[in-house]
Backbone bond lengths (Angstrom), bond angles and torsions (degrees), N, CA, C in turn:
res aa  C-N    CA-C-N  psi(-1)  N-CA   C-N-CA  omega(-1)  CA-C   N-CA-C  phi
1 X - - - 1.496 - - 1.540 105.87 -
2 X 1.291 114.57 145.78 1.452 121.97 179.67 1.556 108.61 -87.18
3 X 1.333 114.83 121.62 1.432 118.70 179.74 1.551 111.71 -65.82
4 X 1.345 113.67 145.17 1.472 119.05 170.47 1.515 108.70 -100.92
5 X 1.279 117.41 154.14 1.515 119.99 -179.95 1.537 107.72 -67.87
6 X 1.296 112.14 150.58 1.500 118.55 174.08 1.465 112.14 -54.39
7 X 1.387 116.83 -37.57 1.423 119.31 -176.38 1.530 110.28 -68.20
8 X 1.344 116.20 -37.57 1.494 116.29 -177.30 1.541 110.00 -71.19
9 X 1.322 117.24 -33.39 1.473 119.77 175.22 1.533 110.29 -64.97
10 X 1.301 116.24 -45.99 1.399 120.41 -179.40 1.531 114.09 -63.04
11 X 1.357 116.73 -38.13 1.432 124.20 174.33 1.524 110.49 -62.30
12 X 1.353 117.84 -46.86 1.430 122.64 -179.42 1.511 111.59 -61.50
13 X 1.320 116.21 -48.18 1.486 119.17 -178.39 1.563 110.17 -65.81
14 X 1.318 117.94 -36.60 1.459 118.80 178.87 1.536 110.05 -65.95
15 X 1.335 115.94 -39.31 1.457 119.23 -177.34 1.552 113.81 -65.15
16 X 1.351 116.52 -30.04 1.504 118.40 -175.24 1.501 109.61 -98.41
17 X 1.309 121.39 -8.36 1.468 122.62 -174.69 1.544 111.11 -58.34
18 X 1.345 118.05 -28.85 1.437 121.80 -178.87 1.532 113.97 -81.37
19 X 1.368 116.79 0.40 1.487 119.50 179.62 1.535 111.03 -69.73
20 X 1.315 115.99 -22.21 1.458 120.46 -177.58 1.552 111.37 157.42
21 X 1.335 116.95 166.32 1.435 119.32 -173.37 1.555 111.98 -61.09
22 X 1.307 118.58 -34.01 1.450 120.03 -178.66 1.538 113.49 -72.66
23 X 1.351 116.32 -12.27 1.475 120.73 -179.30 1.508 113.10 -90.23
24 X 1.347 116.28 -7.96 1.451 119.92 -172.82 1.537 112.44 -95.69
25 X 1.238 118.14 121.88 1.448 123.79 173.19 1.537 110.22 -109.95
26 X 1.304 117.01 134.14 1.465 118.87 171.06 1.525 107.29 -72.15
27 X 1.264 117.33 137.04 1.480 120.78 -172.48 1.535 110.31 -123.43
28 X 1.326 117.95 124.49 1.445 123.49 175.89 1.530 112.14 60.99
29 X 1.309 114.47 -149.22 1.456 120.76 -179.96 1.547 116.15 77.36
30 X 1.263 113.09 -167.02 1.536 118.30 -177.44 1.540 109.15 -65.68
31 X 1.342 117.34 126.42 1.525 119.26 178.64 1.508 111.55 -75.98
32 X 1.329 121.06 -6.69 1.440 120.47 -178.48 1.584 108.28 -65.26
33 X 1.309 114.17 135.00 1.447 119.16 -177.99 1.544 113.98 93.16
34 X 1.336 115.28 0.28 1.449 120.13 -179.12 1.548 109.17 -127.08
35 X 1.342 116.13 158.89 1.430 120.78 175.92 1.477 110.63 -147.39
36 X 1.329 117.82 157.18 1.493 121.56 178.82 1.507 113.44 -59.74
37 X 1.278 116.33 119.95 1.478 118.64 -174.24 1.547 111.15 -62.98
38 X 1.378 117.75 -22.24 1.434 118.02 178.85 1.544 112.67 -62.67
39 X 1.282 118.45 -26.88 1.474 120.96 175.73 1.529 110.63 -67.60
40 X 1.358 114.27 -30.51 1.453 117.51 176.94 1.548 112.50 -70.20
41 X 1.339 114.53 -36.02 1.439 117.27 177.46 1.515 111.06 -62.91
42 X 1.332 118.80 -38.69 1.427 120.91 -179.97 1.526 110.51 -66.58
43 X 1.301 115.58 -27.84 1.516 120.15 177.39 1.509 113.79 -93.78
44 X 1.317 114.39 2.49 1.479 117.49 178.44 1.535 115.83 70.66
45 X 1.385 116.39 24.09 1.415 119.82 -177.04 1.485 112.16 55.65
46 X 1.297 118.05 31.34 1.465 122.64 -171.10 1.497 114.09 -52.78
47 X 1.351 118.76 -43.76 1.456 121.01 179.96 1.550 113.03 -61.27
48 X 1.374 114.89 -46.39 1.454 117.07 -179.80 1.534 112.00 -70.58
49 X 1.335 116.22 -37.22 1.493 117.90 -179.87 1.569 109.87 -61.18
50 X 1.299 116.24 -43.85 1.470 119.36 -179.03 1.491 109.96 -70.49
51 X 1.327 119.71 -39.51 1.455 122.18 179.03 1.538 110.58 -66.72
52 X 1.317 115.96 -37.98 1.457 119.26 -178.34 1.543 109.82 -69.54
53 X 1.271 116.43 -44.11 1.486 120.08 179.32 1.558 109.38 -59.24
54 X 1.342 115.34 -44.53 1.488 118.67 178.39 1.482 112.29 -64.64
55 X 1.313 119.63 -37.06 1.452 123.54 -177.91 1.536 108.65 -66.65
56 X 1.333 118.41 -36.45 1.460 120.66 179.58 1.533 112.40 -91.71
57 X 1.331 117.34 6.91 1.433 118.86 175.64 1.494 118.51 65.44
58 X 1.350 113.24 35.11 1.524 118.04 175.20 1.529 110.70 -124.17
59 X 1.338 113.07 151.66 1.472 117.45 173.43 1.478 112.98 -96.44
60 X 1.367 115.98 -0.96 1.481 120.44 179.59 1.540 108.80 -82.44
61 X 1.355 115.30 102.50 1.459 117.32 -174.72 1.516 109.71 -68.37
62 X 1.348 119.55 -23.11 1.477 117.94 177.88 1.506 111.62 -65.14
63 X 1.325 118.93 -26.64 1.460 121.94 174.86 1.507 108.39 -69.89
64 X 1.338 116.46 -46.27 1.460 120.60 176.51 1.536 111.08 -56.96
65 X 1.327 116.34 -42.49 1.447 121.66 179.03 1.559 110.54 -63.63
66 X 1.267 116.09 -41.54 1.510 119.71 -177.00 1.549 108.63 -66.79
67 X 1.311 115.27 -48.66 1.457 118.72 -177.95 1.556 112.37 -63.06
68 X 1.329 115.04 -41.89 1.437 122.81 179.87 1.542 108.70 -61.13
69 X 1.333 114.91 -48.43 1.486 118.09 -176.58 1.562 110.40 -68.13
70 X 1.301 116.63 -33.62 1.496 118.28 177.86 1.505 109.65 -65.80
71 X 1.281 121.30 -41.94 1.454 123.34 176.47 1.467 113.50 -63.49
72 X 1.354 117.38 -39.95 1.443 123.16 -179.32 1.535 108.81 -66.42
73 X 1.327 117.16 -42.12 1.456 120.95 178.21 1.518 110.07 -59.29
74 X 1.349 115.75 -43.28 1.490 119.64 177.66 1.496 112.41 -59.50
75 X 1.328 117.95 -38.94 1.413 121.84 -178.42 1.547 115.03 -70.98
76 X 1.375 112.33 -20.46 1.436 119.18 175.92 1.504 113.18 -87.19
77 X 1.357 115.55 -48.56 1.445 119.95 -178.94 1.503 113.56 -65.14
78 X 1.313 117.37 -40.71 1.468 119.67 -168.28 1.556 114.32 -59.21
79 X 1.326 117.23 -56.35 1.431 116.72 -176.66 1.586 110.44 -66.80
80 X 1.352 117.86 -31.20 1.449 118.94 179.80 1.517 111.08 -64.32
81 X 1.338 116.68 -50.42 1.451 121.94 -175.08 1.545 107.61 -61.91
82 X 1.312 115.27 -43.51 1.459 119.34 -173.89 1.529 111.58 -68.11
83 X 1.296 118.28 -41.49 1.478 120.31 -179.78 1.528 110.98 -71.15
84 X 1.326 117.17 -32.68 1.443 118.70 174.58 1.531 112.53 -67.57
85 X 1.302 117.50 -42.44 1.458 121.74 -178.69 1.505 114.59 -73.12
86 X 1.307 116.79 -29.92 1.466 120.54 -176.51 1.489 111.72 -97.66
87 X 1.349 120.39 -30.87 1.451 121.85 -173.80 1.478 116.32 -131.63
88 X 1.375 114.43 0.02 1.503 120.92 -176.08 1.544 111.46 53.78
89 X 1.337 115.86 35.78 1.445 122.35 177.64 1.518 110.00 -119.91
90 X 1.321 117.10 141.89 1.484 123.99 -179.39 1.551 107.57 -113.69
91 X 1.278 121.75 100.31 1.476 120.64 176.06 1.554 109.70 -61.36
92 X 1.329 115.65 141.74 1.440 120.46 177.96 1.513 109.35 -83.26
93 X 1.363 112.72 103.32 1.480 119.48 -176.57 1.542 110.75 -96.03
94 X 1.375 116.48 15.25 1.476 120.51 -178.60 1.541 108.91 -56.02
95 X 1.305 117.60 -48.35 1.455 122.64 -177.82 1.506 109.43 -108.08
96 X 1.363 113.97 106.68 1.437 120.73 -177.87 1.549 107.71 -126.75
97 X 1.297 114.40 150.14 1.457 122.56 173.06 1.567 108.83 -107.93
98 X 1.345 115.31 152.60 1.475 120.79 172.48 1.514 108.89 -117.20
99 X 1.311 117.75 142.04 1.466 121.03 178.45 1.581 107.90 -61.38
100 X 1.317 113.91 142.44 1.448 121.16 179.55 1.535 110.93 -62.80
101 X 1.363 116.81 -27.92 1.444 121.86 -171.87 1.577 112.13 -108.15
102 X 1.342 118.82 14.78 1.449 117.20 -175.87 1.475 114.60 172.43
103 X 1.337 120.23 -170.16 1.458 121.91 -172.32 1.566 114.54 -89.12
104 X 1.353 118.57 -2.14 1.470 120.13 -176.25 1.530 109.93 -58.97
105 X 1.357 116.22 150.64 1.422 120.98 -177.15 1.531 111.71 -117.17
106 X 1.295 116.64 148.58 1.490 123.50 179.50 1.485 109.65 -127.77
107 X 1.332 114.83 134.30 1.454 121.51 172.82 1.498 108.44 -102.43
108 X 1.375 117.21 109.70 1.436 118.65 -176.86 1.519 116.93 -57.32
109 X 1.363 114.67 -40.98 1.464 120.87 -179.01 1.538 109.79 -134.32
110 X 1.316 118.72 128.89 1.447 121.98 -172.95 1.555 109.31 -79.94
111 X 1.286 120.06 66.76 1.418 124.03 176.34 1.560 112.10 -97.72
112 X 1.322 116.62 165.24 1.480 117.73 178.72 1.486 111.99 174.11
113 X 1.343 114.75 -163.33 1.486 121.44 -174.68 1.529 108.56 -136.00
114 X 1.302 115.14 163.78 1.473 122.28 167.74 1.552 105.57 -73.20
115 X 1.327 114.87 142.05 1.497 118.35 -177.73 1.543 109.90 -70.45
116 X 1.337 117.03 135.33 1.404 124.36 177.31 1.491 114.38 -123.38
117 X 1.365 114.89 -40.36 1.486 119.88 -169.79 1.528 110.01 -160.42
118 X 1.404 116.49 151.02 1.440 118.48 174.39 1.535 112.53 -59.79
119 X 1.329 116.85 -19.24 1.487 119.17 178.68 1.575 109.75 -57.38
120 X 1.333 115.42 -36.54 1.474 117.27 178.34 1.474 113.21 -57.14
121 X 1.326 116.78 -43.48 1.449 121.14 179.68 1.508 114.10 -69.47
122 X 1.363 116.12 -43.23 1.403 120.38 177.61 1.513 110.94 -59.53
123 X 1.332 115.50 -42.77 1.483 118.06 -175.86 1.572 108.98 -65.62
124 X 1.331 117.17 -43.38 1.423 120.98 -175.59 1.576 110.06 -65.75
125 X 1.325 116.71 -47.67 1.490 120.01 -173.67 1.511 111.90 -76.16
126 X 1.366 114.12 -54.96 1.416 118.96 -172.43 1.484 114.00 -79.29
127 X 1.303 116.63 -57.35 1.491 119.17 -175.68 1.513 114.86 -68.66
128 X 1.327 116.69 -42.38 1.492 120.96 -175.22 1.520 113.81 -83.99
129 X 1.367 116.75 -22.53 1.445 117.03 -176.82 1.553 114.99 -123.81
130 X 1.321 116.28 -57.54 1.491 118.23 -174.63 1.444 116.34 -71.38
131 X 1.394 117.56 -30.93 1.456 117.64 175.87 1.556 110.38 -68.20
132 X 1.385 117.07 -46.09 1.518 114.29 176.98 1.531 112.81 -62.36
133 X 1.303 116.63 -35.70 1.487 119.45 178.54 1.523 109.68 -62.40
134 X 1.301 115.85 -44.77 1.497 119.37 -178.50 1.497 109.94 -64.14
135 X 1.336 117.86 -37.99 1.469 121.03 -177.12 1.538 110.65 -70.84
136 X 1.310 117.60 -26.83 1.464 120.08 -177.81 1.529 116.17 -89.75
137 X 1.305 119.64 -11.64 1.475 123.03 -175.59 1.505 109.50 -55.15
138 X 1.337 114.85 135.11 1.444 121.11 -179.51 1.544 111.86 -88.01
139 X 1.361 117.34 -9.15 1.441 119.53 178.51 1.537 106.00 -119.79
140 X 1.310 113.55 153.57 1.472 120.82 -176.08 1.475 109.80 -79.12
141 X 1.331 116.00 119.13 1.456 122.69 174.61 1.561 107.66 -135.08
142 X 1.312 115.28 130.55 1.493 117.90 -174.50 1.521 110.37 -61.33
143 X 1.318 116.26 134.62 1.464 120.21 -179.86 1.511 111.38 -57.51
144 X 1.342 118.74 -35.27 1.495 119.45 177.50 1.463 112.64 -62.54
145 X 1.358 119.22 -36.15 1.441 122.77 176.17 1.542 109.89 -65.25
146 X 1.328 117.90 -45.32 1.451 120.14 -178.26 1.524 113.28 -62.40
147 X 1.317 115.20 -44.26 1.469 119.04 -179.94 1.468 112.45 -78.14
148 X 1.328 118.29 -19.77 1.450 122.80 167.02 1.455 109.99 -66.64
149 X 1.347 118.47 -40.48 1.488 122.23 172.47 1.515 111.24 -58.59
150 X 1.323 115.61 -43.56 1.470 119.23 -178.26 1.533 110.70 -64.53
151 X 1.324 116.78 -36.35 1.461 120.74 178.73 1.527 109.13 -69.83
152 X 1.325 118.05 -42.27 1.448 123.22 -179.92 1.551 108.74 -62.79
153 X 1.323 116.36 -45.70 1.505 119.12 -179.95 1.534 110.25 -63.13
154 X 1.267 117.75 -37.95 1.449 123.05 177.25 1.526 111.47 -60.90
155 X 1.334 116.08 -50.04 1.466 118.93 179.74 1.547 111.65 -65.01
156 X 1.317 118.10 -38.32 1.430 120.39 177.65 1.529 111.99 -65.25
157 X 1.320 116.45 -36.74 1.461 117.67 174.91 1.510 112.76 -61.75
158 X 1.327 115.17 -42.88 1.468 120.11 175.94 1.498 112.35 -60.89
159 X 1.305 114.12 -45.03 1.497 118.45 -179.38 1.571 111.91 -63.65
160 X 1.293 116.31 -36.55 1.495 120.63 179.20 1.535 108.73 -67.74
161 X 1.324 117.26 -41.16 1.473 120.54 176.82 1.491 110.06 -62.08
162 X 1.314 119.41 -48.32 1.420 122.52 179.00 1.517 114.46 -59.31
163 X 1.374 115.96 -36.86 1.462 120.56 177.25 1.524 111.21 -66.25
164 X 1.338 116.27 -37.35 1.444 120.56 -179.10 1.503 111.99 -77.97
165 X 1.342 114.52 -40.08 1.463 120.40 -177.30 1.529 109.19 -130.06
166 X 1.363 115.03 85.86 1.481 118.50 -174.86 1.548 112.32 -58.49
167 X 1.291 117.13 -23.49 1.481 120.22 179.68 1.536 108.77 -68.71
168 X 1.333 119.57 -16.25 1.458 121.69 -178.14 1.524 110.13 -102.34
169 X 1.295 118.51 6.96 1.491 120.31 -176.79 1.518 111.67 -60.57
170 X 1.341 118.07 -47.14 1.437 121.48 -178.57 1.506 112.86 -66.24
171 X 1.316 121.05 -49.67 1.488 119.36 177.09 1.534 112.61 -66.05
172 X 1.337 117.38 -31.20 1.470 119.42 175.99 1.503 108.87 -65.32
173 X 1.309 120.07 -44.43 1.451 123.92 179.09 1.561 110.34 -61.40
174 X 1.303 116.21 -41.80 1.483 119.77 -179.35 1.501 110.80 -65.39
175 X 1.342 116.63 -42.59 1.444 120.31 -179.09 1.531 111.32 -65.81
176 X 1.310 115.69 -45.90 1.453 120.35 179.40 1.537 111.87 -61.58
177 X 1.300 114.21 -44.07 1.498 119.33 -179.46 1.516 109.80 -61.98
178 X 1.327 117.51 -41.77 1.515 120.59 177.82 1.500 109.68 -61.38
179 X 1.305 117.60 -48.84 1.511 118.45 -177.54 1.540 111.84 -64.19
180 X 1.334 115.78 -29.84 1.492 115.99 -178.78 1.526 111.96 -72.23
181 X 1.304 120.02 -4.19 1.469 122.62 174.79 1.522 111.05 -94.51
182 X 1.272 119.59 -1.81 1.481 121.78 -169.06 1.549 112.52 -102.86
183 X 1.301 113.09 135.51 1.508 121.25 168.62 1.467 115.31 43.90
184 X 1.323 116.80 -125.82 1.504 123.37 -176.31 1.576 110.99 -64.71
185 X 1.311 117.52 -20.55 1.482 118.08 -176.52 1.529 111.41 -83.10
186 X 1.321 119.12 -20.26 1.422 123.82 -177.45 1.549 110.15 -60.29
187 X 1.308 116.58 130.83 1.448 121.86 177.99 1.531 115.94 79.00
188 X 1.342 114.96 7.19 1.531 118.47 -177.72 1.476 110.17 -94.60
189 X 1.320 120.11 -2.72 1.449 119.94 179.44 1.563 109.60 154.82
190 X 1.348 112.93 174.17 1.464 120.04 -177.81 1.491 111.66 -149.70
191 X 1.319 113.88 150.13 1.514 118.04 173.68 1.519 105.36 -73.74
192 X 1.368 113.22 140.72 1.471 118.88 -175.85 1.519 112.26 -121.71
193 X 1.359 115.87 5.12 1.493 116.96 179.87 1.500 108.58 -156.43
194 X 1.312 122.07 157.74 1.481 125.44 176.22 1.557 110.59 -59.98
195 X 1.336 117.07 -22.66 1.494 120.08 -179.76 1.499 111.73 -83.34
196 X 1.383 117.67 8.89 1.420 123.55 -179.88 1.530 113.32 73.60
197 X 1.310 118.96 19.98 1.469 116.88 171.56 1.523 109.18 -60.28
198 X 1.297 116.86 143.36 1.443 122.74 -172.23 1.491 112.38 -128.27
199 X 1.340 119.11 145.06 1.409 122.78 172.02 1.480 109.12 -125.82
200 X 1.337 117.78 118.80 1.416 120.59 -178.53 1.500 114.61 -91.11
201 X 1.273 120.42 167.67 1.471 122.50 -176.85 1.511 109.86 -102.80
202 X 1.326 119.43 1.55 1.469 124.00 178.21 1.503 110.11 -131.03
203 X 1.287 116.07 -178.56 1.474 122.79 -179.82 1.518 109.79 -129.96
204 X 1.388 114.12 140.64 1.458 118.90 -175.87 1.567 112.05 -82.45
205 X 1.316 115.62 -8.31 1.470 122.34 179.23 1.523 113.53 85.29
206 X 1.256 119.94 0.68 1.467 122.14 -177.48 1.537 111.53 -54.89
207 X 1.317 114.66 -35.40 1.489 117.80 -177.60 1.487 113.79 -61.43
208 X 1.351 117.19 -16.30 1.441 120.21 -178.52 1.515 114.51 -84.78
209 X 1.308 118.77 -8.14 1.468 119.75 175.73 1.541 112.18 -79.70
210 X 1.286 117.30 156.16 1.509 117.52 179.12 1.573 109.12 -55.25
211 X 1.266 115.04 133.73 1.516 122.16 -178.51 1.489 110.64 62.77
212 X 1.329 120.00 15.24 1.476 120.31 177.86 1.570 111.41 -76.52
213 X 1.317 111.82 172.42 1.475 117.35 179.63 1.488 110.69 -151.50
214 X 1.281 117.87 169.92 1.485 121.76 177.82 1.569 107.39 -77.97
215 X 1.280 113.79 135.50 1.464 121.43 179.80 1.568 109.07 -70.97
216 X 1.283 116.65 159.32 1.479 118.04 -178.18 1.492 113.44 -61.58
217 X 1.354 118.61 -30.78 1.472 122.69 -179.23 1.481 112.99 -93.67
218 X 1.335 119.34 6.65 1.444 119.08 -172.73 1.561 114.45 -71.79
219 X 1.337 113.51 146.14 1.476 117.56 -179.32 1.490 111.46 -66.87
220 X 1.338 117.90 -20.53 1.481 123.58 -178.38 1.505 112.41 -88.50
221 X 1.352 116.85 -10.22 1.457 118.76 -176.66 1.540 110.23 -74.51
222 X 1.332 115.36 154.40 1.487 119.22 178.61 1.466 108.53 -64.57
223 X 1.334 116.14 136.16 1.460 122.90 -179.58 1.528 109.12 -91.75
């Protein structure tokens, strides 16, 4: 892969940070208050899982694990898709930090590559992050549910980009559709409209929390 300059990666990430909260990565700066997210994967994101379950008023830790993993997937997919579609740049998210007090992510150094293939994105998000996270979870959550969450987060990232930049709606849909055919994402759902509406084949379990409901893309929702 051809390396992109640190400056071009920094420019691309800065340009898409305003697309929404999931698109914003903290870059560089003082490492105090941050830690390597890989240590979280080894511990199964235990602190966030427990905190999320408590916040939603449920004792089912698998629900906390599902919601936590879904949010983490969104924070990975969103900046990657956006920088690819706007600048043809793939930030190297191999080495990421997580905030000590929450789910925010930090990129210590803005390195990356010029975009060549969706394989780059699949490798970064699924192989380098979500597979290790799934392997480390301390509670039992079906793999199909977790990768259904990853597919849902991917589609939502594409939809948010299209809403912010309508001129990118078609390339966003094409990229999302391609990624949905790959590896763990295959068979977890499909785009059902040009606006990137998505229908997944699994459920994130949010409906099981007090006052919860079925999400718009849920396999259990009325069609």
